[in-house]
TIVEX-883928 format. One record per residue (C-alpha): y negated, x negated, z negated; residue in three letters; residue number from 1; chain. Coordinates in pm, whole numbers. Layout:
+--------+--------+--------+------+------+-------+
:     c2 :     c1 :     c3 : resn : resi : chain :
+--------+--------+--------+------+------+-------+
:      Y :      X :      Z :  ALA :  NUM :     A :
...
+--------+--------+--------+------+------+-------+
***
This chain:
+--------+--------+--------+------+------+-------+
:     c2 :     c1 :     c3 : resn : resi : chain :
+--------+--------+--------+------+------+-------+
:      0 :      0 :      0 :  MET :    1 :     A :
:   -343 :   -133 :     96 :  ARG :    2 :     A :
:   -574 :   -226 :   -195 :  PRO :    3 :     A :
:   -829 :     47 :   -115 :  ASN :    4 :     A :
:   -550 :    309 :   -102 :  ARG :    5 :     A :
:   -411 :    177 :   -431 :  ARG :    6 :     A :
:   -758 :    218 :   -583 :  ALA :    7 :     A :
:   -789 :    569 :   -435 :  ALA :    8 :     A :
:   -455 :    663 :   -592 :  LEU :    9 :     A :
:   -568 :    526 :   -929 :  ALA :   10 :     A :
:   -891 :    727 :   -901 :  THR :   11 :     A :
:   -697 :   1045 :   -812 :  ALA :   12 :     A :
:   -460 :    998 :  -1105 :  ARG :   13 :     A :
:   -752 :    938 :  -1341 :  HIS :   14 :     A :
:   -945 :   1242 :  -1212 :  ALA :   15 :     A :
:   -637 :   1465 :  -1252 :  TYR :   16 :     A :
:   -573 :   1328 :  -1603 :  TRP :   17 :     A :
:   -938 :   1380 :  -1702 :  LEU :   18 :     A :
:   -924 :   1741 :  -1584 :  ARG :   19 :     A :
:   -619 :   1808 :  -1805 :  ARG :   20 :     A :
:   -787 :   1635 :  -2101 :  GLN :   21 :     A :
:  -1104 :   1839 :  -2054 :  ARG :   22 :     A :
:   -900 :   2158 :  -2075 :  THR :   23 :     A :
:   -727 :   2041 :  -2393 :  GLN :   24 :     A :
:  -1049 :   1931 :  -2560 :  ILE :   25 :     A :
:  -1247 :   2245 :  -2478 :  PHE :   26 :     A :
:   -947 :   2472 :  -2526 :  GLY :   27 :     A :
:   -972 :   2681 :  -2212 :  SER :   28 :     A :
:   -882 :   2617 :  -1850 :  ALA :   29 :     A :
:  -1094 :   2919 :  -1755 :  GLU :   30 :     A :
:  -1413 :   2726 :  -1832 :  LEU :   31 :     A :
:  -1347 :   2466 :  -1566 :  PHE :   32 :     A :
:  -1130 :   2632 :  -1303 :  GLY :   33 :     A :
:  -1107 :   2447 :   -973 :  GLU :   34 :     A :
:   -751 :   2522 :   -857 :  PRO :   35 :     A :
:   -810 :   2403 :   -499 :  ALA :   36 :     A :
:   -930 :   2063 :   -622 :  TRP :   37 :     A :
:   -639 :   2034 :   -863 :  ASP :   38 :     A :
:   -397 :   2111 :   -579 :  ILE :   39 :     A :
:   -560 :   1852 :   -352 :  LEU :   40 :     A :
:   -548 :   1585 :   -625 :  LEU :   41 :     A :
:   -184 :   1668 :   -703 :  ASP :   42 :     A :
:    -84 :   1660 :   -335 :  LEU :   43 :     A :
:   -271 :   1335 :   -275 :  TYR :   44 :     A :
:    -91 :   1168 :   -565 :  ILE :   45 :     A :
:    244 :   1301 :   -440 :  ALA :   46 :     A :
:    163 :   1181 :    -86 :  HIS :   47 :     A :
:     77 :    832 :   -209 :  ALA :   48 :     A :
:    395 :    818 :   -417 :  GLU :   49 :     A :
:    613 :    959 :   -136 :  GLY :   50 :     A :
:    720 :   1259 :   -344 :  LYS :   51 :     A :
:    784 :   1604 :   -197 :  PRO :   52 :     A :
:    603 :   1903 :   -350 :  VAL :   53 :     A :
:    727 :   2262 :   -342 :  SER :   54 :     A :
:    495 :   2560 :   -334 :  VAL :   55 :     A :
:    590 :   2643 :   -694 :  SER :   56 :     A :
:    513 :   2286 :   -806 :  SER :   57 :     A :
:    179 :   2297 :   -626 :  ALA :   58 :     A :
:     97 :   2621 :   -808 :  CYS :   59 :     A :
:    179 :   2455 :  -1139 :  ILE :   60 :     A :
:    -37 :   2159 :  -1033 :  GLY :   61 :     A :
:   -327 :   2398 :   -978 :  SER :   62 :     A :
:   -336 :   2465 :  -1353 :  ALA :   63 :     A :
:   -388 :   2834 :  -1280 :  SER :   64 :     A :
:   -174 :   3147 :  -1253 :  PRO :   65 :     A :
:     78 :   3139 :   -968 :  ALA :   66 :     A :
:   -108 :   3411 :   -776 :  THR :   67 :     A :
:   -427 :   3205 :   -788 :  THR :   68 :     A :
:   -240 :   2892 :   -680 :  GLY :   69 :     A :
:    -81 :   3078 :   -388 :  LEU :   70 :     A :
:   -417 :   3214 :   -279 :  ARG :   71 :     A :
:   -569 :   2865 :   -280 :  TRP :   72 :     A :
:   -272 :   2722 :    -94 :  LEU :   73 :     A :
:   -340 :   2977 :    178 :  ALA :   74 :     A :
:   -709 :   2883 :    190 :  VAL :   75 :     A :
:   -630 :   2510 :    206 :  LEU :   76 :     A :
:   -380 :   2580 :    486 :  THR :   77 :     A :
:   -641 :   2780 :    680 :  GLU :   78 :     A :
:   -881 :   2487 :    648 :  HIS :   79 :     A :
:   -620 :   2249 :    788 :  GLY :   80 :     A :
:   -600 :   2039 :    471 :  LEU :   81 :     A :
:   -238 :   2119 :    385 :  ILE :   82 :     A :
:     73 :   2219 :    577 :  ALA :   83 :     A :
:    376 :   2420 :    470 :  ARG :   84 :     A :
:    729 :   2367 :    595 :  GLU :   85 :     A :
:   1077 :   2479 :    498 :  ALA :   86 :     A :
:   1271 :   2242 :    276 :  ASP :   87 :     A :
:   1533 :   2074 :    494 :  ALA :   88 :     A :
:   1787 :   2086 :    208 :  ASN :   89 :     A :
:   1713 :   2433 :     71 :  ASP :   90 :     A :
:   1577 :   2679 :    325 :  HIS :   91 :     A :
:   1475 :   2918 :     47 :  ARG :   92 :     A :
:   1212 :   2669 :    -67 :  ARG :   93 :     A :
:    881 :   2593 :    104 :  ILE :   94 :     A :
:    729 :   2247 :     75 :  MET :   95 :     A :
:    358 :   2165 :    100 :  VAL :   96 :     A :
:    185 :   1842 :    186 :  GLN :   97 :     A :
:   -155 :   1717 :    286 :  LEU :   98 :     A :
:   -219 :   1706 :    658 :  THR :   99 :     A :
:   -352 :   1387 :    813 :  GLU :  100 :     A :
:   -698 :   1545 :    793 :  CYS :  101 :     A :
:   -638 :   1624 :    424 :  GLY :  102 :     A :
:   -528 :   1269 :    346 :  VAL :  103 :     A :
:   -828 :   1123 :    526 :  MET :  104 :     A :
:  -1072 :   1355 :    349 :  ALA :  105 :     A :
:   -921 :   1280 :      7 :  MET :  106 :     A :
:   -930 :    905 :     67 :  GLU :  107 :     A :
:  -1289 :    923 :    190 :  ARG :  108 :     A :
:  -1389 :   1116 :   -124 :  PHE :  109 :     A :
:  -1188 :    901 :   -366 :  LEU :  110 :     A :
:  -1330 :    581 :   -220 :  MET :  111 :     A :
:  -1679 :    726 :   -257 :  LEU :  112 :     A :
:  -1599 :    807 :   -620 :  ALA :  113 :     A :
:  -1520 :    440 :   -677 :  GLN :  114 :     A :
:  -1870 :    341 :   -561 :  GLU :  115 :     A :
:  -2041 :    445 :   -880 :  ARG :  116 :     A :
:  -2417 :    376 :   -862 :  PRO :  117 :     A :
+--------+--------+--------+------+------+-------+
***
């Protein structure tokens, strides 16, 4: 993995961790709900680690109710940031992943986040 991608992955992991900590400290996920961003962070980390993500896992990663996670997965798909496909091993399961456009956008953002003024 290239150094700038390694740094982007570290930034994504840290951002996702901070979001979970914020919820624990303030005691309510409802105060800071950004399910689409949580899904994108989760899928970027999975992409960088080469791990598959099911729709149900992505909904859990959204830190919101499953219906909210599903709705945001549909929006992210419509925007061309994620793609869905049937699991090759279990056709009952649907897998999600960032598209090339999604990966590029996440890396562009995460690299910007590293350039703190």
